[in-house]
C-alpha positions in Angstrom: -124.6 -84.6 39.2 -128.1 -84.8 37.8 -128.7 -83.8 34.2 -131.2 -81.0 33.8 -133.2 -79.9 30.7 -134.0 -76.4 29.5 -137.3 -76.6 27.7 -139.1 -74.2 25.3 -142.8 -74.4 24.6 -144.1 -73.1 21.3 -147.5 -72.5 19.8 -148.7 -73.5 16.4 -147.4 -70.3 14.8 -144.0 -70.9 16.3 -144.3 -68.2 19.0 -142.2 -68.9 22.1 -144.7 -69.3 25.0 -142.5 -70.4 27.9 -138.9 -71.4 28.9 -138.1 -73.4 32.0 -135.8 -76.0 33.4 -136.4 -79.4 35.0 -134.8 -82.7 35.7 -138.0 -84.5 34.6 -139.6 -82.9 31.5 -142.6 -85.2 31.3 -143.6 -84.5 34.9 -143.0 -80.8 34.5 -145.2 -80.7 31.3 -148.0 -82.5 33.3 -147.8 -79.8 36.0 -148.0 -77.0 33.3 -151.0 -78.8 31.8 -152.8 -78.7 35.1 -151.7 -75.2 36.3 -151.0 -73.1 33.3 -153.8 -71.8 31.0 -151.4 -71.1 28.2 -150.4 -74.8 28.0 -153.4 -75.6 25.9 -151.7 -73.6 23.1 -148.5 -75.7 23.2 -147.8 -77.5 19.9 -144.1 -78.1 20.2 -141.6 -78.6 23.0 -137.9 -78.4 22.5 -135.4 -79.8 25.1 -131.8 -78.9 25.6 -129.9 -81.0 28.2 -127.2 -79.8 30.5 -124.9 -81.8 32.9 -126.4 -80.2 36.0 -129.0 -77.8 37.3 -126.6 -74.9 37.9 -125.6 -74.8 34.2 -129.3 -75.2 33.1 -130.2 -72.3 35.5 -127.7 -70.0 33.9 -128.9 -70.9 30.5 -132.5 -70.5 31.5 -131.9 -67.0 32.9 -130.1 -65.9 29.8 -132.6 -67.5 27.4 -135.6 -65.8 29.1 -133.9 -62.4 29.0 -132.8 -62.8 25.4 -135.8 -64.6 23.9 -138.6 -62.9 25.9 -141.2 -65.8 26.0 -144.8 -64.6 26.2 -145.7 -66.3 29.5 -142.5 -66.2 31.6 -142.6 -63.6 34.4 -139.3 -64.1 36.2 -136.2 -62.9 34.3 -138.3 -61.5 31.5 -137.8 -57.8 30.9 -140.7 -57.8 28.4 -143.1 -58.8 31.1 -141.9 -57.1 34.3 -139.6 -54.3 35.3 -137.4 -56.3 37.6 -133.7 -56.7 37.2 -132.6 -60.0 35.8 -130.0 -61.9 37.8 -126.8 -60.1 38.2 -123.7 -61.0 36.2 -122.3 -62.2 39.6 -125.2 -64.7 40.0 -124.6 -66.0 36.5 -120.9 -66.2 37.2 -121.6 -68.2 40.3 -123.9 -70.6 38.4 -121.3 -71.0 35.7 -118.5 -71.5 38.3 -120.6 -74.2 40.1 -121.4 -75.9 36.8 -117.7 -75.9 35.8 -116.9 -77.7 39.1 -119.8 -80.0 38.7 -121.5 -78.6 41.9 -125.2 -78.5 42.5 -126.7 -76.2 45.2 -126.2 -78.8 47.9 -122.5 -79.3 47.0 -121.9 -75.5 47.0 -123.8 -75.2 50.3 -121.5 -77.7 51.9 -118.4 -76.0 50.5 -119.5 -72.4 51.4 -121.5 -72.8 54.6 -124.5 -71.1 52.9 -127.8 -73.0 53.0 -128.7 -74.9 49.9 -132.1 -73.0 49.4 -130.2 -69.7 49.6 -127.7 -70.9 47.0 -130.5 -71.9 44.7 -132.3 -68.5 45.1 -129.1 -66.6 44.6 -128.2 -68.4 41.3 -131.8 -68.1 40.1 -131.6 -64.3 40.7 -134.5 -64.4 43.2 -132.5 -62.8 46.0 -129.3 -60.7 46.2 -127.0 -62.1 48.8 -126.0 -60.0 51.8 -122.4 -59.0 52.5 -121.7 -62.1 54.7 -123.0 -64.4 52.0 -121.0 -62.7 49.3 -117.8 -63.1 51.4 -118.6 -66.8 51.8 -119.1 -67.0 48.0 -115.8 -65.2 47.3 -113.9 -67.5 49.6 -115.6 -70.7 48.3 -114.9 -69.8 44.7 -111.2 -68.8 45.5 -112.0 -65.3 44.4 -113.6 -66.2 41.1 -116.9 -64.5 42.2 -115.6 -61.6 44.4 -117.7 -59.5 46.8 -117.4 -56.5 44.6 -119.2 -58.3 41.7 -122.4 -58.2 43.7 -122.7 -54.4 43.9 -123.2 -52.0 41.2 -120.4 -49.6 40.2 -122.4 -46.8 41.7 -122.9 -48.5 45.1 -119.3 -49.4 45.2 -118.2 -45.8 44.6 -120.6 -44.5 47.2 -119.5 -47.0 49.9 -115.7 -46.7 49.4 
């Protein structure tokens, strides 16, 4: 289990510029400095450490949706009109964190590829039916198939 940091970048006026997660904050900040125009405005960085990436991912998704940083695009309803990760994706990330599993651990347990597991818990993709059944089985029913579909979709399909 590798510790992972949730970081917040603020400007001189205290405005929240960006939220992200990383296992190496110094390296990640260097990448932002090179690739992100907004980084020149950063005056303060706050770090919040988590035991593993899955827990940090759940916290990142929630923080971006709640705090609406200026430069985050993914998971930020203030910037884009894309659904944030479903409650099922967050439940999976929390379940994995509670078990101390990273994406590779859960991939081995479930038979789902590690890149897919990571994209699912980050809310970048919605799993197909086969994947949701594997998730339900691997979590002993804690993240059931039905949690991945909206109430409307479930009514229509049953």
